[in-house]
KEVOFI-956761 format. One line per field, with one value per residue: residue number from 1; y, z, x of N, C-alpha, C, CB in turn. Coordinates in pm, whole numbers. Atoms other than C-alpha are relative to their C-alpha. Glycine has a CB too. Layout:
# KEVOFI-956761
pos: [NUM,...]
nv: [Y,...]
nw: [Z,...]
nu: [X,...]
cav: [Y,...]
caw: [Z,...]
cau: [X,...]
cv: [Y,...]
cw: [Z,...]
cu: [X,...]
cbv: [Y,...]
cbw: [Z,...]
cbu: [X,...]
***
This chain:
# KEVOFI-956761
pos: [1,2,3,4,5,6,7,8,9,10,11,12,13,14,15,16,17,18,19,20,21,22,23,24,25,26,27,28,29,30,31,32,33,34,35,36,37,38,39,40,41,42,43,44,45,46,47,48,49,50,51,52,53,54,55,56,57,58,59,60,61,62,63,64,65,66,67,68,69,70,71,72,73,74,75,76,77,78,79,80,81,82,83,84,85,86,87,88,89,90,91,92,93,94,95,96,97,98,99,100,101,102,103,104,105,106,107,108,109,110,111,112,113,114,115,116,117,118,119,120,121,122,123,124,125,126,127,128,129,130,131,132,133,134,135,136,137,138,139,140,141,142,143,144,145,146,147,148,149,150,151,152,153,154,155,156,157,158,159,160,161,162,163,164,165,166,167,168,169,170,171,172,173,174,175,176,177,178,179,180,181,182,183,184,185,186,187,188,189,190,191,192,193,194,195,196,197,198,199,200,201,202,203,204,205,206,207,208,209,210,211,212,213,214,215,216,217,218,219,220,221,222,223,224,225]
nv: [-76,-18,-20,24,-128,-15,59,-16,0,135,94,-28,50,146,38,-19,89,138,8,-1,126,117,-28,-49,95,1,-116,-22,-93,-44,-38,-72,60,-80,-84,68,111,-41,-49,42,8,-123,4,123,9,101,19,66,142,20,-109,-93,-123,-69,-46,110,72,126,120,64,53,-107,-17,107,-29,-113,49,91,138,53,-52,-37,-83,22,118,3,95,57,-13,-53,-43,-124,22,38,138,10,70,-76,55,-121,-2,-122,-27,-104,-82,-37,-101,50,66,120,-27,1,-134,3,128,1,119,29,87,33,67,120,67,50,100,125,51,48,145,72,-42,-115,32,-23,-143,-50,84,-49,87,6,-70,6,-116,-102,-85,-141,-80,-126,-91,-141,-76,85,52,129,94,41,87,129,66,44,111,117,49,65,128,96,38,90,-28,-139,-69,19,123,15,-1,-89,56,-25,-140,-14,58,-87,-121,35,12,-135,-66,58,-49,-143,-77,-112,-107,-82,-109,33,143,49,-40,80,138,-2,-9,125,107,-46,-5,-132,-20,61,144,23,-10,115,117,-13,28,143,68,-12,86,138,22,10,129,108,-1,101,-43,-1,50,97,-68,-67,16]
nw: [-39,114,-52,-144,-68,-22,-131,-71,-146,-43,23,-98,-129,7,-18,-142,-83,11,-68,-144,-33,2,-73,64,96,119,89,90,102,104,121,109,120,117,42,23,-92,-87,-128,-8,-137,-39,-146,-56,-145,-40,113,-41,33,126,17,103,-46,102,112,54,106,-30,19,131,24,60,138,82,23,94,130,55,-16,-105,35,-115,-88,-141,-57,-143,-84,57,-86,65,-101,25,33,-123,-31,-82,70,-2,55,65,84,82,67,102,25,140,26,70,125,-32,-7,-136,-45,-129,-71,-145,-29,-141,-16,-142,-32,-79,-31,-137,-13,55,-93,-121,6,57,-56,75,142,54,27,100,120,110,117,48,127,69,-23,106,-5,3,-32,-68,20,-31,124,113,60,-64,50,133,-20,-47,112,91,-63,2,138,34,-72,70,122,-49,61,-4,127,92,79,46,144,40,-55,-144,-23,39,-109,-117,28,-10,-143,-57,51,-73,-138,-2,-17,93,-49,-88,72,50,-15,126,10,-95,48,116,-52,-69,99,102,129,36,-11,119,-24,-103,60,88,-84,-59,107,27,-115,7,109,-47,-98,75,70,-97,-54,63,125,6,132,-5,-34,117,18]
nu: [-119,-90,-135,0,22,144,29,-127,17,38,-110,-106,48,-5,-140,-34,82,-48,-130,26,68,-88,-122,-122,-58,84,-13,114,-48,93,-72,65,-58,38,-112,-127,-25,-111,51,140,52,71,14,-57,-10,-99,-91,-124,7,-75,-96,47,66,80,-81,-80,72,66,-81,11,134,78,-46,54,141,10,-47,100,-45,88,132,82,-83,24,-65,30,-70,-122,-119,-120,-95,-71,-141,-71,35,120,107,125,125,49,120,6,127,-16,118,18,101,118,-41,-75,-143,-54,-36,-69,3,-20,-82,-25,-117,-12,-125,29,-126,-1,105,-51,-101,68,15,112,127,50,2,133,17,-94,16,-83,8,138,4,-129,-86,4,-118,38,-117,30,-113,26,-8,37,-122,-27,101,-44,-116,49,66,-107,-71,89,7,-128,-5,86,-72,-104,-131,-44,25,-113,11,138,26,110,123,-2,35,140,78,-11,78,142,31,1,121,113,-5,28,-124,-8,86,-84,-68,-134,-23,-56,-140,-79,-4,-92,-137,-32,-14,-95,67,48,144,60,5,101,133,13,25,135,96,-9,57,146,46,-13,106,125,2,14,136,86,63,145,35,108,125,54,143]
cav: [266,409,486,390,762,734,525,662,720,377,190,366,287,-75,-97,42,-167,-499,-425,-345,-654,-897,-719,-615,-932,-853,-616,-467,-290,-86,-58,198,20,302,482,391,56,234,360,166,156,414,303,49,-64,-264,-215,-354,-704,-669,-349,-137,205,434,509,175,-58,-365,-723,-953,-1090,-753,-721,-1058,-950,-618,-798,-1039,-1350,-1398,-1364,-1362,-1236,-1301,-1540,-1654,-1815,-1865,-1901,-1695,-1544,-1216,-1168,-1210,-1555,-1470,-1694,-1514,-1636,-1394,-1304,-1054,-903,-701,-417,-341,-54,-82,-187,-466,-296,-354,-30,-143,-424,-497,-737,-898,-1051,-1229,-1327,-1686,-1759,-1789,-1983,-2241,-2272,-2335,-2687,-2939,-2798,-2493,-2676,-2651,-2272,-2220,-2509,-2413,-2713,-2650,-2419,-2443,-2215,-1892,-1697,-1335,-1066,-782,-483,-116,-9,-134,-181,-461,-620,-624,-774,-1051,-1127,-1145,-1372,-1603,-1627,-1706,-1977,-2137,-2126,-2282,-2116,-1804,-1541,-1600,-1949,-1890,-1976,-1767,-2004,-1967,-1590,-1613,-1837,-1603,-1299,-1480,-1566,-1204,-1081,-1320,-1193,-831,-722,-495,-297,-166,168,110,-265,-329,-136,-326,-661,-571,-480,-798,-1024,-818,-767,-461,-308,-424,-781,-755,-640,-917,-1179,-1043,-1059,-1413,-1516,-1387,-1570,-1893,-1852,-1801,-2114,-2319,-2222,-2486,-2468,-2380,-2560,-2825,-2565,-2457,-2398]
caw: [771,496,714,1066,1149,1124,1444,1591,1944,1971,1823,2049,2352,2234,2213,2565,2707,2574,2706,3053,3050,2971,3141,3058,2863,2603,2318,2124,1795,1558,1201,940,607,376,357,331,480,630,907,976,1356,1455,1818,2040,2401,2575,2280,2488,2395,2039,2086,1858,1881,1697,1350,1304,1011,1003,967,668,719,643,331,205,249,68,-210,-252,-171,138,69,406,632,967,1178,1530,1793,1583,1747,1649,1822,1855,1744,2110,2111,2316,2224,2129,2080,1833,1655,1374,1250,928,864,518,368,174,-141,43,45,353,551,885,1131,1502,1630,1972,2068,2403,2545,2665,2727,3105,3074,2854,3102,3379,3247,3158,3390,3164,2831,2790,2801,2591,2342,2126,1898,1849,1556,1287,1343,1143,1054,1143,1155,1409,1322,1411,1054,713,596,849,727,370,489,666,356,138,389,410,30,-4,262,63,-257,-61,-241,-197,-467,-616,-735,-816,-1168,-1365,-1254,-890,-910,-1091,-814,-543,-709,-736,-364,-276,-497,-329,11,-92,-89,-390,-202,24,-84,-292,-241,-610,-594,-286,-441,-767,-570,-362,-666,-876,-1158,-1346,-1312,-1667,-1571,-1260,-1460,-1712,-1436,-1274,-1605,-1670,-1318,-1367,-1699,-1540,-1258,-1508,-1700,-1381,-1293,-1359,-1713,-1779,-2114,-1996,-1917,-2275,-2340]
cau: [-1244,-1024,-722,-619,-627,-1005,-1001,-680,-809,-972,-674,-424,-640,-659,-280,-242,-527,-399,-51,-186,-407,-124,166,521,606,340,428,136,206,-11,121,16,67,-42,293,660,762,1063,836,515,489,226,188,362,345,620,854,1140,1018,1156,1357,1136,973,730,866,1043,957,736,856,893,539,382,596,475,112,163,349,57,263,43,-329,-505,-229,-395,-188,-275,-58,254,595,898,1200,1388,1748,1848,1686,1376,1081,758,404,251,-71,-128,-454,-470,-716,-855,-1052,-1380,-1190,-1012,-672,-457,-422,-285,-226,-237,29,66,402,408,748,705,1073,1039,716,888,1174,920,867,602,336,308,320,-54,-29,283,241,543,484,112,177,445,744,730,1042,970,1238,1205,1423,1457,1535,1427,1785,1832,1508,1639,1969,1776,1568,1881,2054,1751,1727,2098,2068,1787,1994,2279,2571,2785,2728,3073,2978,2611,2497,2248,1970,2077,2053,1720,1587,1716,1557,1225,1237,1319,1035,790,905,840,1205,1156,890,1168,1314,1630,1583,1657,1984,2102,2015,2194,2504,2487,2448,2692,2442,2317,1970,1899,1985,1769,1466,1530,1543,1225,1041,1165,1066,711,678,803,550,267,368,369,9,-264,-402,-765,-756,-999,-1266,-1337,-1704]
cv: [6,17,-21,130,22,-53,12,-11,-140,-96,22,-47,-153,-51,8,-100,-144,-18,-2,-133,-116,27,33,-95,-1,131,7,111,31,49,77,-46,75,87,-83,-110,29,34,-32,5,134,7,-133,8,-117,-35,-66,-149,-30,113,102,118,56,52,-108,-77,-125,-117,-56,-52,106,25,-105,25,112,-42,-88,-146,-71,63,50,91,-29,-130,4,-107,-63,33,51,42,129,-32,-34,-142,-15,-62,79,-83,121,-22,133,8,113,69,43,108,-62,-73,-127,20,5,141,0,-137,23,-130,-11,-101,-24,-81,-118,-74,-60,-107,-135,-64,-63,-149,-51,48,118,-29,26,145,46,-73,45,-84,-7,66,-13,127,92,88,145,82,133,90,142,89,-94,-58,-136,-106,-52,-94,-141,-78,-54,-121,-128,-61,-71,-135,-105,-42,-94,20,145,62,-30,-123,-25,1,100,-49,19,142,27,-51,92,127,-29,-13,138,76,-51,51,150,88,123,112,94,103,-38,-147,-59,31,-86,-143,-12,-1,-131,-113,35,-8,143,10,-65,-151,-35,2,-119,-126,4,-35,-150,-80,2,-90,-148,-35,-18,-136,-116,-7,-103,56,-7,-61,-95,61,72,-28,-33]
cw: [-119,42,150,79,31,136,92,151,51,-12,98,139,4,22,148,89,-3,74,151,44,15,59,-85,-99,-132,-78,-91,-97,-101,-118,-97,-129,-127,-52,-27,103,90,140,11,141,43,151,49,151,34,-115,37,-35,-128,-27,-104,62,-114,-109,-60,-105,50,-25,-141,-30,-62,-145,-92,-31,-102,-140,-67,10,107,-21,121,96,147,46,150,71,-60,89,-83,109,-42,-35,122,42,92,-82,16,-54,-52,-77,-74,-70,-100,-27,-146,-14,-78,-129,25,8,145,38,133,63,149,34,150,8,149,23,94,43,139,22,-53,93,122,-6,-48,53,-75,-149,-63,-33,-112,-132,-118,-126,-59,-136,-68,25,-121,16,-16,51,60,-9,39,-121,-118,-73,58,-47,-137,10,41,-113,-100,58,-4,-141,-40,71,-72,-134,35,-62,27,-138,-102,-87,-48,-152,-29,60,152,32,-35,110,123,-20,10,146,64,-45,75,143,10,12,-90,34,93,-85,-31,18,-125,-12,91,-50,-121,47,64,-99,-111,-141,-26,22,-118,18,104,-60,-93,79,61,-103,-31,113,-4,-109,42,98,-69,-69,96,61,-74,-124,8,-132,2,30,-117,-13,-145]
cu: [97,145,-5,-17,-146,-42,121,-15,-32,117,115,-40,5,142,38,-74,47,132,-17,-61,97,138,121,66,-76,16,-123,39,-110,83,-91,68,-38,114,124,20,120,-48,-148,-58,-58,-20,55,4,92,95,131,2,77,98,-42,-75,-84,93,88,-82,-71,93,-20,-141,-91,38,-62,-148,-17,43,-105,41,-83,-136,-77,76,-18,66,-19,82,124,120,117,98,68,145,83,-34,-119,-112,-132,-115,-77,-129,-4,-135,22,-134,-4,-107,-116,35,81,150,46,46,74,-7,20,70,26,114,24,127,-28,127,1,-106,46,101,-67,-31,-134,-135,-61,-11,-137,-26,91,-9,85,-8,-140,-15,136,81,-6,123,-43,117,-41,122,-40,23,-17,121,36,-98,41,120,-44,-66,104,72,-84,-6,129,12,-82,63,115,136,39,-17,109,-12,-143,-6,-112,-132,-8,-44,-146,-91,1,-83,-149,-42,-10,-123,-123,-7,-24,122,6,-97,78,74,144,35,64,148,88,16,91,144,42,28,97,-62,-46,-151,-72,-14,-106,-140,-27,-32,-140,-106,-3,-65,-152,-56,7,-112,-134,-11,-24,-139,-84,-68,-151,-50,-117,-135,-62,-149,-33]
cbv: [-64,120,142,-71,115,-71,-148,133,98,-52,12,151,50,-49,90,143,7,-40,117,118,-33,-49,-113,35,-140,-21,-8,37,-59,114,-125,158,-143,87,104,100,-129,119,152,-139,-44,7,18,-25,-18,-127,131,16,-44,-13,-55,-73,105,116,113,-96,-38,-14,-107,-114,-50,127,-9,-135,36,117,-79,35,-4,31,-107,-124,143,-3,-7,-24,-106,53,-135,121,-108,94,123,96,-66,140,-146,129,-83,54,-21,2,35,-60,124,-123,120,114,97,-104,133,-100,85,103,-95,14,5,-53,63,-78,99,-94,98,114,45,24,113,77,-55,-146,37,120,-143,-48,81,-11,-2,8,-138,66,148,-21,-44,85,-39,27,22,-25,-4,45,76,80,98,14,66,123,58,18,98,115,35,39,116,91,17,61,126,-138,-28,11,149,-8,-119,111,-143,7,-149,-26,93,-74,-139,37,55,-131,-84,76,-25,-153,-34,30,-89,-50,-59,-88,130,85,-72,59,149,0,-49,124,114,-40,-33,-82,-99,33,150,32,-52,106,132,-19,-7,143,81,-43,64,145,23,-22,118,113,-20,15,142,-51,-85,143,-66,-101,96,-44,127]
cbw: [125,-81,-36,43,-85,-109,-14,-36,41,-84,-142,2,28,-136,-84,44,-44,-147,-41,38,-106,-139,84,103,59,38,-85,80,-72,52,-70,18,-12,34,106,6,-78,-61,14,-54,98,-71,44,-55,67,50,-64,150,-15,-117,-38,-99,49,63,43,115,-109,-83,105,-8,131,79,-6,70,131,49,17,-142,37,144,-70,72,-25,30,-37,22,38,-143,67,-94,27,123,-69,112,61,54,54,-81,110,-94,84,-105,103,-131,93,-84,-76,-30,-84,-99,-71,12,12,94,-55,77,-79,71,-67,50,64,-79,-14,98,-74,-137,44,20,130,27,145,22,-22,98,126,53,-41,44,36,100,20,-150,28,6,-109,85,-124,149,-147,116,-10,-98,19,153,-6,-86,107,116,-71,-25,145,48,-97,38,145,-25,-74,-23,-151,47,23,78,82,57,-50,-154,-33,57,-80,-131,37,25,-140,-74,71,-39,-152,-1,61,111,-27,-140,74,81,81,70,31,-117,36,139,-34,-88,101,93,-58,6,-5,-146,7,-125,45,111,-78,-82,111,53,-127,-18,129,-25,-127,66,99,-103,-74,110,-12,99,-115,15,-61,102,111,-128,43]
cbu: [70,-44,55,128,53,-77,-41,62,-110,-118,50,32,-144,-53,93,-33,-142,16,88,-93,-104,14,32,97,2,-148,131,-131,123,-97,57,11,-42,-118,30,117,23,73,25,-13,111,-135,-151,142,-140,-71,28,20,-146,-97,133,-92,104,-83,84,46,96,-127,-37,97,-62,17,153,17,-70,87,131,-26,149,56,-81,-48,-28,-150,153,-149,-91,24,36,-36,103,-8,57,-34,116,-42,-16,15,-84,105,-130,116,-112,56,-2,-38,61,-93,82,-29,34,117,-125,-60,107,-136,134,-129,127,-124,103,-90,115,-22,-127,63,95,-129,25,15,18,90,40,-104,27,140,-144,142,46,-93,-39,-20,145,-131,104,-128,86,-40,48,88,135,-85,116,-7,-138,37,94,-98,-96,100,35,-142,-28,119,-50,-139,53,-42,-3,147,-9,127,48,-88,-39,-10,-10,140,91,-27,55,148,34,-29,106,126,-15,9,135,-90,121,-27,-121,100,-5,102,-130,-75,17,-67,-142,-27,11,-113,-134,129,-120,35,-35,85,137,11,-15,129,105,-22,34,147,49,-42,86,136,-8,-11,131,102,-63,-104,49,-54,118,31,22,74,-75]
***
C-alpha cells in the first residue's frame, strides 16, 4: 500500500466497525500522514471523546515518529488524558509503504474515566498503572499543538524565557526539534518569536544541537579493521 487511499473503503469500514464494537466511549481515528500535519484526520468515529473531527491535526506522538525521534511508533495500551481531564487508554498503529515510509496511522482512544471510578473490581480491566504514562496532546488545530510542545519544553528547562541563558535556549530548541515542532508550518517563526531570537540564531542553534548529538553518540573507533 503506497497511500491510505489505496485501501480507503476498508479503512473507513474498520474505523466505523471498531467504534460500533466498543461503543460510544471508544474513539477511532484514521490519520493520513503524507500531507500537511495541519490536517491529518481522514476519518473519525466518536470524535466527541477528544473533541476532534475530520480535517484536524494529529498529536505530538505522530510528529515524533515523522521527525525520526521515535523509531517504531506503535504503542499499545498506554494511558493519557484529554485537556478536560478524561482518562484514555489508547493504542496507535502506524502504516508504512514498500519503502518503509510512514503513510498513515490508526488510533483507538477508549475513555476509561467511569471504569476507573467504579473501583477495585475493575482494576484488572483498566490497569492504569500497567503501562507508563504517555503525554499525548489532543487538539483541533495544529497551532494549539505547537503551543503545547513549547510549553512542555519550557517546563523541562524550568525557567521563563526572560532569564534563560544561551545554553537553556539551545536545550529547549533541541527538545522541540526532537518532538518534531519544526515540522509544523511556521513552527520555526513561532519559536523564534517565543524565544526572542532571530532566524539566523535559530539555524545556528539547530546546527550546534545536531553536532552535539553526533558527538554524544557511541564511537566506532574500537571497530577498526
